[in-house]
VOPAGU-2260 file (C-alpha; in pm, 1 decimal, decimal comma):
REM VOPAGU-2260
SITE   aa  ch    i         X         Y         Z
SITE  MET   A    0      25,4     -31,6     -40,2
SITE  ARG   A    1     292,9     232,7      81,7
SITE  LEU   A    2     374,2     225,0    -298,5
SITE  ILE   A    3      62,1     287,5    -416,3
SITE  LEU   A    4       7,4     612,9    -212,5
SITE  PHE   A    5     305,7     766,1    -306,6
SITE  LEU   A    6     254,9     696,9    -688,2
SITE  PHE   A    7     -70,6     968,8    -664,9
SITE  LEU   A    8     154,9    1236,6    -441,6
SITE  LEU   A    9     430,3    1244,2    -673,2
SITE  PRO   A   10     513,6    1645,5    -681,7
SITE  PHE   A   11     572,4    1851,9    -968,0
SITE  ALA   A   12     854,2    2026,8   -1091,2
SITE  ALA   A   13    1045,2    2275,1    -880,5
SITE  HIS   A   14    1162,2    2498,6   -1200,3
SITE  ALA   A   15     991,6    2540,8   -1567,3
SITE  ALA   A   16    1187,7    2393,2   -1807,8
SITE  THR   A   17    1151,7    2448,6   -2175,2
SITE  VAL   A   18    1368,6    2239,6   -2478,7
SITE  GLN   A   19    1287,6    2312,0   -2827,6
SITE  SER   A   20    1480,2    2235,2   -3174,3
SITE  GLU   A   21    1417,3    2313,9   -3544,5
SITE  ALA   A   22    1486,8    2102,2   -3874,3
SITE  ARG   A   23    1505,8    2205,8   -4270,9
SITE  ALA   A   24    1376,6    1918,1   -4519,4
SITE  ALA   A   25    1244,6    1934,2   -4858,0
SITE  THR   A   26     878,5    1759,1   -4750,4
SITE  GLU   A   27     660,6    1874,7   -4435,3
SITE  ALA   A   28     695,7    1496,8   -4312,5
SITE  GLN   A   29    1068,1    1494,7   -4312,2
SITE  ALA   A   30    1120,5    1824,3   -4151,4
SITE  LYS   A   31     896,4    1717,1   -3852,0
SITE  ARG   A   32    1049,0    1360,1   -3821,0
SITE  GLU   A   33    1385,3    1557,0   -3842,9
SITE  ALA   A   34    1208,8    1823,5   -3573,8
SITE  LEU   A   35    1168,6    1526,0   -3312,1
SITE  ALA   A   36    1478,0    1360,7   -3380,0
SITE  ALA   A   37    1653,0    1708,1   -3329,0
SITE  LEU   A   38    1440,0    1768,8   -3009,9
SITE  ALA   A   39    1556,1    1418,8   -2891,9
SITE  ASP   A   40    1895,8    1497,7   -2935,6
SITE  SER   A   41    1892,2    1820,5   -2770,0
SITE  ILE   A   42    1697,1    1586,1   -2486,7
SITE  PHE   A   43    1936,9    1320,2   -2451,4
SITE  ILE   A   44    2266,7    1610,1   -2385,6
SITE  ASN   A   45    2049,8    1742,8   -2086,6
SITE  VAL   A   46    1983,7    1365,4   -1954,4
SITE  LYS   A   47    2393,0    1288,5   -2028,9
SITE  SER   A   48    2471,6    1614,5   -1820,1
SITE  GLU   A   49    2230,3    1514,8   -1561,1
SITE  THR   A   50    2336,4    1155,7   -1499,6
SITE  SER   A   51    2700,0    1309,4   -1508,1
SITE  SER   A   52    2614,6    1527,6   -1200,9
SITE  VAL   A   53    2424,4    1260,8   -1036,7
SITE  THR   A   54    2707,5    1046,3   -1093,3
SITE  GLU   A   55    2953,1    1300,4    -944,9
SITE  GLY   A   56    2787,8    1387,5    -622,6
SITE  SER   A   57    2633,8    1037,9    -551,7
SITE  GLY   A   58    2816,1     766,8    -698,4
SITE  LYS   A   59    2535,5     625,8    -854,5
SITE  SER   A   60    2326,5     700,1   -1214,1
SITE  GLU   A   61    2015,8     490,0   -1198,4
SITE  GLN   A   62    1794,4     694,1   -1391,7
SITE  SER   A   63    1949,7     679,2   -1724,6
SITE  VAL   A   64    2012,7     269,1   -1708,5
SITE  SER   A   65    1839,8     240,3   -2052,9
SITE  ILE   A   66    1865,8     600,7   -2252,3
SITE  HIS   A   67    2235,3     524,9   -2456,7
SITE  ALA   A   68    2152,4     725,5   -2748,3
SITE  SER   A   69    1868,1     984,4   -2876,6
SITE  SER   A   70    1663,3     747,6   -3019,4
SITE  ASP   A   71    1582,8     576,5   -2702,6
SITE  ILE   A   72    1395,3     900,6   -2569,4
SITE  PRO   A   73    1060,8     869,1   -2542,9
SITE  LEU   A   74     890,7    1220,9   -2608,4
SITE  ILE   A   75     531,5    1290,9   -2466,7
SITE  GLY   A   76     348,1    1626,2   -2567,0
SITE  VAL   A   77     559,5    1756,8   -2807,0
SITE  GLU   A   78     420,7    2081,3   -2945,0
SITE  MET   A   79     510,4    2118,0   -3344,9
SITE  LYS   A   80     461,7    2447,4   -3568,8
SITE  CYS   A   81     585,7    2417,3   -3942,6
SITE  GLU   A   82     587,4    2659,2   -4231,7
SITE  ALA   A   83     690,5    2627,8   -4597,2
SITE  ARG   A   84     936,2    2870,3   -4692,4
SITE  SER   A   85    1039,4    2891,6   -5060,6
SITE  ARG   A   86    1134,3    2526,3   -5120,2
SITE  GLU   A   87    1142,1    2352,1   -4794,9
SITE  PHE   A   88     971,5    2290,0   -4453,0
SITE  VAL   A   89    1080,4    2431,0   -4163,5
SITE  CYS   A   90     930,7    2270,0   -3805,4
SITE  GLN   A   91     994,0    2361,6   -3476,1
SITE  SER   A   92     934,9    2120,1   -3191,2
SITE  SER   A   93     943,5    2225,0   -2835,5
SITE  LEU   A   94     878,6    2042,4   -2490,8
SITE  ASP   A   95     730,2    2219,4   -2197,6
SITE  SER   A   96     753,6    2068,4   -1887,2
SITE  THR   A   97     461,9    2299,0   -1756,2
SITE  LYS   A   98     244,4    2095,2   -2031,6
SITE  SER   A   99     460,3    1787,1   -2056,2
SITE  LEU   A  100     591,5    1704,4   -1704,8
SITE  PRO   A  101     264,2    1632,1   -1575,1
SITE  ILE   A  102     143,2    1385,5   -1866,3
SITE  TYR   A  103     561,1    1197,3   -1805,0
SITE  GLN   A  104     437,5    1182,6   -1453,3
SITE  ARG   A  105      83,9    1011,3   -1510,9
SITE  HIS   A  106     275,6     757,8   -1727,2
SITE  LEU   A  107     495,1     707,2   -1432,3
SITE  ASN   A  108     229,4     626,9   -1215,1
SITE  GLU   A  109      46,6     368,8   -1464,0
SITE  LEU   A  110     396,6     192,8   -1495,5
SITE  SER   A  111     462,1     156,6   -1138,8
SITE  LEU   A  112     124,4     -20,0   -1089,9
SITE  GLU   A  113     173,9    -221,9   -1366,7
SITE  ILE   A  114     508,7    -328,7   -1256,3
SITE  ALA   A  115     385,3    -397,9    -882,0
SITE  THR   A  116      54,8    -598,4   -1033,5
SITE  LEU   A  117     302,0    -792,9   -1257,1
SITE  ASP   A  118     533,6    -855,3    -931,1
SITE  ALA   A  119     232,6    -994,0    -742,4
SITE  ARG   A  120     149,2   -1219,7   -1034,6
SITE  ILE   A  121     542,7   -1361,2   -1075,9
SITE  LEU   A  122     533,9   -1463,4    -735,1
SITE  LYS   A  123     256,3   -1689,9    -801,1
SITE  SER   A  124     351,2   -1834,9   -1136,1
SITE  THR   A  125     565,9   -2084,4   -1269,6
SITE  GLY   A  126     693,0   -2204,9   -1620,8
SITE  GLN   A  127     619,0   -2044,0   -1975,0
SITE  ASP   A  128     357,0   -1795,2   -1771,6
SITE  ARG   A  129     639,6   -1704,2   -1556,5
SITE  TYR   A  130     870,3   -1613,7   -1826,1
SITE  SER   A  131     610,4   -1418,9   -2007,7
SITE  LEU   A  132     555,0   -1237,5   -1756,2
SITE  LEU   A  133     906,0   -1169,2   -1636,3
SITE  THR   A  134     964,7   -1040,9   -1975,8
SITE  GLN   A  135     621,3    -782,6   -1967,4
SITE  ALA   A  136     781,0    -672,0   -1631,8
SITE  LEU   A  137    1163,0    -608,4   -1766,3
SITE  THR   A  138     954,4    -410,2   -2063,1
SITE  ALA   A  139     770,8    -181,0   -1846,9
SITE  ILE   A  140    1072,8    -140,1   -1572,5
SITE  GLU   A  141    1277,0     -18,0   -1927,9
SITE  GLN   A  142    1013,7     266,4   -2012,6
SITE  PHE   A  143     985,5     335,6   -1654,5
SITE  GLU   A  144    1353,7     428,4   -1654,9
SITE  LYS   A  145    1321,9     617,8   -1985,8
SITE  TYR   A  146    1047,6     833,3   -1860,3
SITE  ARG   A  147    1195,6     904,7   -1542,6
SITE  ALA   A  148    1516,0    1014,3   -1664,5
SITE  VAL   A  149    1330,3    1266,2   -1886,5
SITE  ALA   A  150    1095,0    1384,5   -1599,7
SITE  THR   A  151    1414,9    1441,9   -1387,1
SITE  MET   A  152    1543,8    1652,2   -1661,5
SITE  LEU   A  153    1219,2    1856,9   -1681,1
SITE  GLY   A  154    1259,5    1900,2   -1295,4
SITE  LEU   A  155    1075,5    1629,3   -1148,5
SITE  ILE   A  156    1183,8    1565,3    -764,1
SITE  ASN   A  157    1127,8    1338,5    -529,3
SITE  PHE   A  158    1018,1    1000,2    -681,7
SITE  GLU   A  159    1073,7     637,0    -655,3
SITE  ALA   A  160    1138,9     329,1    -813,7
SITE  PRO   A  161     916,6      34,0    -816,4
SITE  LEU   A  162    1024,0    -222,8    -544,4
SITE  ARG   A  163    1137,9    -426,8    -849,5
SITE  THR   A  164    1431,3    -387,2   -1016,0
SITE  ARG   A  165    1569,0    -431,5   -1399,1
SITE  ALA   A  166    1879,7    -667,0   -1222,0
SITE  ASP   A  167    1686,8    -902,0   -1005,7
SITE  THR   A  168    1407,9    -976,7   -1338,3
SITE  GLU   A  169    1693,4    -979,2   -1605,1
SITE  ALA   A  170    1871,9   -1292,5   -1333,0
SITE  GLN   A  171    1486,8   -1419,5   -1309,2
SITE  LEU   A  172    1478,8   -1458,4   -1687,0
SITE  LEU   A  173    1828,4   -1677,3   -1719,4
SITE  ALA   A  174    1765,7   -1876,6   -1432,9
SITE  LEU   A  175    1465,8   -2021,6   -1670,0
SITE  GLU   A  176    1673,4   -2022,8   -1990,8
SITE  SER   A  177    1863,7   -2253,3   -2112,5
SITE  ALA   A  178    2163,0   -2172,1   -2294,1
SITE  VAL   A  179    2093,1   -2258,6   -2732,9
SITE  PRO   A  180    2371,4   -2407,2   -2935,5
SITE  SER   A  181    2350,6   -2194,3   -3233,1
SITE  ILE   A  182    2313,2   -1792,7   -3343,5
SITE  GLU   A  183    2022,2   -1978,5   -3582,6
SITE  LEU   A  184    1801,9   -2086,6   -3215,6
SITE  ALA   A  185    1919,2   -1762,5   -3068,4
SITE  ALA   A  186    1726,7   -1601,5   -3343,4
SITE  LYS   A  187    1421,0   -1792,5   -3336,0
SITE  LEU   A  188    1389,5   -1745,9   -2981,2
SITE  LEU   A  189    1445,3   -1360,0   -3044,8
SITE  SER   A  190    1223,0   -1337,9   -3316,8
SITE  LYS   A  191     877,5   -1545,4   -3197,6
SITE  ASN   A  192     589,2   -1395,7   -3245,4
SITE  LEU   A  193     744,0   -1014,0   -3210,6
SITE  LYS   A  194     472,2    -752,4   -3333,4
SITE  ALA   A  195     693,1    -551,5   -3573,6
SITE  GLU   A  196     614,4    -351,0   -3864,9
SITE  ALA   A  197     891,0    -211,0   -4119,6
SITE  LEU   A  198    1141,0    -303,5   -3884,8
SITE  PHE   A  199    1504,8    -208,8   -3889,8
SITE  ILE   A  200    1721,6    -471,8   -3743,2
SITE  GLN   A  201    2063,0    -327,1   -3587,2
SITE  PRO   A  202    2316,2    -545,0   -3498,3
SITE  ALA   A  203    2394,3    -637,2   -3125,3
SITE  MET   A  204    2678,2    -397,5   -2947,8
SITE  PRO   A  205    2896,6    -569,8   -2692,3
SITE  HIS   A  206    2826,8    -427,9   -2358,2
SITE  ALA   A  207    2953,3     -41,7   -2275,0
SITE  SER   A  208    3103,4     -51,3   -2688,7
SITE  ASN   A  209    3008,2     147,6   -3025,0
SITE  GLU   A  210    3175,4    -126,6   -3192,5
SITE  VAL   A  211    3000,5    -393,3   -3469,9
SITE  THR   A  212    3161,0    -750,0   -3426,2
SITE  GLU   A  213    3091,1   -1052,7   -3635,4
SITE  PHE   A  214    2873,8   -1178,3   -3413,0
SITE  GLY   A  215    2631,9    -873,0   -3424,3
SITE  ARG   A  216    2640,4    -916,6   -3771,1
SITE  LEU   A  217    2581,4   -1248,9   -3803,2
SITE  LEU   A  218    2299,7   -1273,9   -3557,9
SITE  ARG   A  219    2138,4    -940,7   -3712,8
SITE  ASP   A  220    2141,1   -1125,9   -4048,0
SITE  ARG   A  221    1952,9   -1442,0   -3912,7
SITE  LEU   A  222    1725,8   -1211,7   -3755,3
SITE  ALA   A  223    1654,1   -1005,6   -4084,8
SITE  GLN   A  224    1569,5   -1355,9   -4232,1
SITE  LYS   A  225    1246,3   -1395,3   -3983,2
SITE  LEU   A  226    1135,6   -1044,7   -3930,1
SITE  PRO   A  227     974,5    -749,0   -4150,0
SITE  THR   A  228    1258,1    -595,5   -4225,6
SITE  VAL   A  229    1338,7    -247,2   -4408,3
SITE  ALA   A  230    1690,9    -168,8   -4515,7
SITE  SER   A  231    1740,4     199,0   -4386,4
SITE  PRO   A  232    1592,7     338,5   -4052,2
SITE  ASP   A  233    1462,4     636,2   -4242,5
SITE  LEU   A  234    1246,5     381,1   -4390,3
SITE  ALA   A  235    1126,2     183,0   -4022,6
SITE  LEU   A  236     842,0     215,1   -3810,4
SITE  THR   A  237    1020,1      35,3   -3567,4
SITE  TYR   A  238    1364,8     -61,7   -3462,4
SITE  PHE   A  239    1495,8    -378,5   -3269,0
SITE  LYS   A  240    1825,0    -281,7   -3112,1
SITE  GLY   A  241    2039,7    -533,4   -2937,4
SITE  GLU   A  242    2309,6    -544,3   -2619,1
SITE  TYR   A  243    2470,5    -841,8   -2565,1
SITE  GLU   A  244    2765,1    -968,3   -2246,5
SITE  VAL   A  245    2988,6   -1213,0   -2265,2
SITE  LEU   A  246    3008,0   -1422,6   -1970,5
SITE  ALA   A  247    3230,9   -1697,2   -1816,5
SITE  ASN   A  248    3050,9   -1995,9   -1990,2
SITE  GLN   A  249    2770,2   -1811,9   -2190,5
SITE  LEU   A  250    2690,0   -1526,8   -2395,4
SITE  HIS   A  251    2401,0   -1300,0   -2283,6
SITE  VAL   A  252    2165,7   -1132,7   -2564,0
SITE  MET   A  253    1858,0    -882,6   -2517,0
SITE  TYR   A  254    1692,2    -698,5   -2751,5
SITE  ARG   A  255    1454,9    -420,7   -2744,8
SITE  LEU   A  256    1160,2    -362,1   -2981,6
SITE  LEU   A  257    1127,3      53,0   -3000,8
SITE  ASP   A  258     864,3     276,6   -3192,9
SITE  ALA   A  259     959,1     584,8   -3374,9
SITE  ASN   A  260     913,0     780,1   -3053,7
SITE  GLY   A  261    1131,9     614,9   -2801,8
SITE  ASN   A  262     914,8     387,4   -2641,6
SITE  THR   A  263     981,5      -4,9   -2538,8
SITE  LEU   A  264     741,3    -187,3   -2681,2
SITE  ASP   A  265     897,6    -534,3   -2618,4
SITE  THR   A  266    1242,7    -700,3   -2498,2
SITE  ARG   A  267    1397,3   -1042,1   -2566,8
SITE  ILE   A  268    1598,6   -1238,4   -2428,3
SITE  ALA   A  269    1862,4   -1508,7   -2506,5
SITE  THR   A  270    2136,3   -1705,2   -2358,8
SITE  LEU   A  271    2394,0   -1921,5   -2614,1
SITE  ALA   A  272    2600,3   -2183,1   -2501,9
SITE  PRO   A  273    3016,8   -2139,0   -2577,4
SITE  ALA   A  274    2961,1   -2353,2   -2868,8
SITE  ALA   A  275    2728,9   -2137,1   -3050,2
SITE  TYR   A  276    2979,8   -1856,4   -3109,3
SITE  LYS   A  277    3290,5   -2042,1   -3120,3
SITE  ASN   A  278    3557,0   -1932,1   -3333,9
SITE  ILE   A  279    3337,3   -1589,2   -3408,0
SITE  GLU   A  280    3465,3   -1294,7   -3296,7
SITE  VAL   A  281    3247,6   -1174,7   -3011,3
SITE  ASN   A  282    3511,6    -907,2   -2807,0
SITE  PRO   A  283    3540,8    -528,9   -2943,3
SITE  THR   A  284    3906,1    -487,2   -3082,2
SITE  THR   A  285    3881,4    -100,8   -2985,3
SITE  GLN   A  286    3740,7     -44,3   -2642,0
SITE  SER   A  287    3979,5     133,5   -2468,6
SITE  PHE   A  288    3960,9     390,5   -2729,3
SITE  ASP   A  289    3617,0     360,4   -2776,5
SITE  GLN   A  290    3548,3     485,3   -2462,9
SITE  LEU   A  291    3790,2     788,4   -2486,8
SITE  LEU   A  292    3636,9     922,3   -2826,9
SITE  HIS   A  293    3302,2     867,1   -2632,8
SITE  ASN   A  294    3332,2     940,5   -2270,0
SITE  GLY   A  295    3502,1    1301,8   -2367,5
SITE  VAL   A  296    3274,2    1440,2   -2607,1
SITE  ALA   A  297    3234,0    1829,4   -2545,6
SITE  LEU   A  298    2871,8    1857,9   -2585,4
SITE  GLY   A  299    2680,0    2236,8   -2578,2
SITE  ASN   A  300    2344,9    2295,8   -2542,0
SITE  GLU   A  301    2316,7    2635,7   -2734,0
SITE  PHE   A  302    2554,2    2535,9   -3028,9
SITE  ARG   A  303    2519,0    2169,3   -3175,4
SITE  ALA   A  304    2667,1    1954,1   -3439,3
SITE  GLN   A  305    2562,9    1622,1   -3562,1
SITE  LEU   A  306    2724,6    1324,0   -3738,6
SITE  THR   A  307    2562,3    1094,9   -3923,6
SITE  THR   A  308    2558,1     826,8   -4204,5
SITE  ASN   A  309    2340,1     712,1   -4466,5
SITE  ARG   A  310    2252,4     429,9   -4208,8
SITE  GLY   A  311    2261,9     624,6   -3926,4
SITE  ALA   A  312    2488,7     680,3   -3600,0
SITE  GLU   A  313    2391,2     408,7   -3414,9
SITE  ASN   A  314    2547,6      73,5   -3421,6
SITE  VAL   A  315    2610,4     132,5   -3742,9
SITE  LEU   A  316    2782,7    -145,9   -3936,0
SITE  PHE   A  317    2883,3    -153,4   -4358,6
SITE  ASN   A  318    2956,3    -485,0   -4569,3
SITE  GLU   A  319    3198,5    -423,9   -4821,3
SITE  LYS   A  320    3146,0    -223,7   -5116,4
SITE  ASP   A  321    2844,8     -76,3   -4970,9
SITE  GLU   A  322    2839,9     340,5   -5004,5
SITE  VAL   A  323    2905,4     485,7   -4676,1
SITE  GLU   A  324    2786,6     888,5   -4678,5
SITE  LEU   A  325    2834,4    1111,7   -4427,6
SITE  LEU   A  326    2614,6    1387,2   -4323,2
SITE  VAL   A  327    2643,9    1716,6   -4113,7
SITE  LYS   A  328    2416,5    1905,1   -3945,8
SITE  LEU   A  329    2500,9    2240,5   -3717,1
SITE  ASN   A  330    2191,5    2432,6   -3519,7
SITE  ARG   A  331    2332,3    2771,9   -3591,9
SITE  PRO   A  332    2612,8    2906,1   -3814,5
SITE  GLY   A  333    2978,5    2802,9   -3752,6
SITE  TYR   A  334    3270,3    2628,2   -3886,5
SITE  PHE   A  335    3398,5    2290,3   -3898,9
SITE  TYR   A  336    3653,0    2029,8   -3952,0
SITE  VAL   A  337    3634,3    1665,5   -3933,5
SITE  VAL   A  338    3962,0    1422,7   -3779,0
SITE  GLY   A  339    3939,2    1041,8   -3897,0
SITE  HIS   A  340    4087,8     812,2   -3625,8
SITE  VAL   A  341    4224,8     490,5   -3765,8
SITE  THR   A  342    4234,5     191,3   -3541,3
SITE  LYS   A  343    4302,0    -137,8   -3759,9
SITE  GLY   A  344    4518,6    -399,5   -3618,9
SITE  ALA   A  345    4882,7    -241,1   -3673,0
SITE  GLU   A  346    4726,5      95,5   -3835,1
SITE  ASN   A  347    4659,7     338,6   -3548,8
SITE  TYR   A  348    4676,1     697,0   -3619,1
SITE  SER   A  349    4460,1    1021,8   -3717,6
SITE  TYR   A  350    4423,7    1247,0   -3970,1
SITE  LEU   A  351    4238,1    1560,0   -4118,1
SITE  LEU   A  352    3972,6    1483,7   -4392,3
SITE  GLU   A  353    4002,0    1685,7   -4717,6
SITE  LEU   A  354    3636,4    1866,7   -4728,6
SITE  GLY   A  355    3667,1    2018,0   -5059,6
SITE  GLY   A  356    3864,6    2264,8   -5266,9
SITE  THR   A  357    4227,1    2194,2   -5341,1
SITE  GLY   A  358    4574,7    2343,3   -5232,3
SITE  THR   A  359    4481,9    2531,7   -4941,9
SITE  GLU   A  360    4447,6    2463,3   -4549,9
SITE  ARG   A  361    4045,4    2555,5   -4674,0
SITE  ARG   A  362    3993,7    2226,9   -4786,5
SITE  PHE   A  363    3983,5    2082,5   -4404,9
SITE  VAL   A  364    3698,0    2344,5   -4327,7
SITE  ARG   A  365    3353,6    2393,8   -4403,1
SITE  TYR   A  366    3124,6    2695,1   -4320,6
SITE  VAL   A  367    2717,0    2603,1   -4237,2
SITE  ASN   A  368    2574,3    2970,6   -4321,4
SITE  ALA   A  369    2219,7    3080,8   -4209,8
SITE  ASP   A  370    2043,3    2935,7   -4514,9
SITE  ASP   A  371    2189,8    2567,7   -4367,9
SITE  VAL   A  372    2136,5    2580,0   -3995,6
SITE  ASN   A  373    1928,7    2237,8   -3923,1
SITE  LYS   A  374    1969,5    2066,0   -4233,9
SITE  TRP   A  375    2193,0    1758,2   -4317,0
SITE  LEU   A  376    2441,2    1870,1   -4525,6
SITE  SER   A  377    2656,1    1551,3   -4735,3
SITE  ILE   A  378    3007,6    1581,9   -4690,4
SITE  GLY   A  379    3147,3    1300,5   -4899,4
SITE  LYS   A  380    3052,5     931,8   -4997,9
SITE  PHE   A  381    3277,6     650,3   -5065,0
SITE  GLU   A  382    3323,0     271,4   -5092,2
SITE  ALA   A  383    3396,0      35,7   -4778,6
SITE  SER   A  384    3673,0    -114,2   -4883,8
SITE  ALA   A  385    4007,0    -278,9   -4740,9
SITE  PRO   A  386    4161,4    -280,3   -4512,2
SITE  PHE   A  387    3800,9    -374,5   -4285,2
SITE  GLY   A  388    3793,5    -279,9   -3907,3
SITE  VAL   A  389    3676,1      32,4   -3692,4
SITE  GLU   A  390    3611,0     363,6   -3851,5
SITE  SER   A  391    3599,6     684,7   -3617,5
SITE  LEU   A  392    3510,7    1044,0   -3616,8
SITE  GLN   A  393    3556,0    1315,2   -3474,7
SITE  LEU   A  394    3353,6    1668,0   -3579,8
SITE  ILE   A  395    3507,4    1983,2   -3408,4
SITE  ALA   A  396    3257,1    2308,7   -3475,6
SITE  THR   A  397    3322,4    2612,6   -3403,4
SITE  SER   A  398    3194,3    2993,2   -3410,9
SITE  ASP   A  399    3499,2    3155,7   -3532,0
SITE  ASP   A  400    3727,5    3043,7   -3818,0
SITE  ALA   A  401    3810,6    2715,5   -3760,1
SITE  ILE   A  402    4095,6    2718,1   -4039,3
SITE  TYR   A  403    4274,2    2931,5   -3732,3
SITE  ARG   A  404    4230,2    2585,1   -3503,3
SITE  LEU   A  405    4334,5    2323,9   -3737,8
SITE  PRO   A  406    4567,7    2062,7   -3509,9
SITE  THR   A  407    4874,6    2050,6   -3686,1
SITE  HIS   A  408    4933,6    1805,2   -3977,6
SITE  GLU   A  409    5208,0    1670,6   -4230,5
SITE  ILE   A  410    5159,2    1484,5   -4544,9
SITE  ASP   A  411    5228,8    1071,4   -4482,0
SITE  GLN   A  412    5374,9     954,3   -4797,9
SITE  LYS   A  413    5234,1     607,2   -4750,0
SITE  THR   A  414    4878,5     651,0   -4708,6
SITE  GLN   A  415    4835,7     984,3   -4849,8
SITE  LEU   A  416    4694,1    1130,1   -4571,7
SITE  ASN   A  417    4787,8    1469,6   -4352,6
SITE  LEU   A  418    4821,9    1294,9   -4020,9
SITE  ILE   A  419    4792,9    1503,3   -3717,4
SITE  ALA   A  420    4886,9    1183,3   -3494,5
SITE  SER   A  421    5101,1     857,4   -3512,3
SITE  ASN   A  422    4860,5     697,8   -3266,7
SITE  ALA   A  423    4466,4     744,7   -3258,0
SITE  GLU   A  424    4461,5     839,5   -2844,0
SITE  LYS   A  425    4723,0    1106,4   -2913,4
SITE  GLY   A  426    4472,5    1249,0   -3209,6
SITE  ILE   A  427    4208,6    1251,9   -2950,6
SITE  ALA   A  428    4382,4    1438,0   -2667,8
SITE  LYS   A  429    4542,7    1713,6   -2955,6
SITE  THR   A  430    4176,3    1812,0   -3103,4
SITE  ARG   A  431    4020,5    1854,6   -2754,0
SITE  ALA   A  432    4327,4    2069,6   -2666,9
SITE  LEU   A  433    4186,6    2320,1   -2905,3
SITE  LYS   A  434    3899,0    2469,4   -2740,1
SITE  PRO   A  435    3850,1    2894,4   -2754,0
SITE  LYS   A  436    3941,5    3039,3   -2456,5
SITE  ARG   A  437    3623,2    3205,8   -2335,9
SITE  SER   A  438    3500,4    3531,0   -2064,0
SITE  GLN   A  439    3204,0    3589,1   -1958,8
SITE  SER   A  440    3164,3    3877,2   -2263,7
SITE  ASP   A  441    3250,4    3608,9   -2541,7
SITE  THR   A  442    3049,9    3502,2   -2808,7
SITE  GLN   A  443    3285,2    3222,6   -2898,5
SITE  TYR   A  444    3168,1    2859,1   -2855,5
SITE  GLN   A  445    3289,7    2544,8   -3009,3
SITE  THR   A  446    3117,9    2173,9   -2977,4
SITE  GLU   A  447    3184,8    1809,1   -3096,3
SITE  ALA   A  448    3020,3    1495,1   -3212,7
SITE  VAL   A  449    3181,4    1137,4   -3262,2
SITE  LEU   A  450    3055,2     879,5   -3484,4
SITE  MET   A  451    3191,0     504,7   -3490,7
SITE  PHE   A  452    3138,2     265,3   -3745,4
SITE  THR   A  453    3239,9     -99,6   -3864,0
SITE  THR   A  454    3310,2    -177,8   -4233,7
SITE  LEU   A  455    3310,3    -599,1   -4255,2
SITE  ALA   A  456    3431,7    -801,2   -4539,3
SITE  LYS   A  457    3170,5    -993,6   -4698,9
SITE  ARG   A  458    3177,0   -1330,6   -4608,4
SITE  ARG   A  459    3279,7   -1588,1   -4861,4
């Protein structure tokens, strides 16, 4: 009874918060999608900031357990305004805590009651019924965590989590599972009776990594044979996102079914015996570099930059001969340059990416004017080819001319690239050391975006 009484006494925000974003595109529908995605990205930055402050202050960051990317942000109560301008549509999306927070609170109340009800049923259940109830509880817990993270960013205080935890629920699910002997059987378990439409499947990623492994690709391919998939995230209505962890004598996989608004619709778990992944690469090869690149990224609330590919920015995999297109978006006028980091076995270096022009330092720098703000701009296309492995890109955007902030570099005769460091970790350190000095009256600003994707040879 204590839990139920608390649920309906959740206080409102101590302060009002409004998050706004804008997008421009050729069609109104596309502009709306981009505006929602930009809003989620803006909220994600705030959620990450909130998480960091909680972690530093208390050593815990439970409220963001299931939010690993902006696509995981559930958007409720968004206001959208669109207008036609010349040959494009401009859409502005906003989330106002005074209007949206009560809706998030209501959903938190409903989810807490659902989890409590499921918990009571789980205690009395056995067999397949128990397994089904546990997966329902896990889905509700994940959705609760997402709503709680956004509500906290909007100003919610003094909330309490359900008594049933994610860790307990996952442990109880694993206790009911038998380890399957093949990736094929794991794909059958993960896809069985999944209610998905126009589904984009991402490769399952190693825990705490942004690198796609051979195991992640193989499992994704098996799932794609059993589900109604689309080839691009832009065409999708639902998304299947996976993560796995290699334990002492088994491999544990979890997949989440998401809708276009970041809501978790279903969760699936499978455990694989060692024989299922024998002679298949399951461990990331760039773990320490991955963490250095992503954990140290310098984000800004007022000035934001995004870097993506024609297959999105999360869990990105390109097979041999696939076309890779890189796209950039800034939310205000500014300059940018891009540094590539190569960590492929013996190859380890950082270089400046040429963005156009010839013969001068200008070929490394692009300017985004007011007309191109909040639009995706292509900065190049290339074919995925050998050597295969992890490609990492780091975009630095500044208000003043970035040509004066380019890291020192020299042409490498072997690769014909403009190297800034013969070691990728040193390359990151050099780019992050070049920040504008600011005073209270200074209008200079700088922000950053990072992208990691994997290229793999076709299976012969």
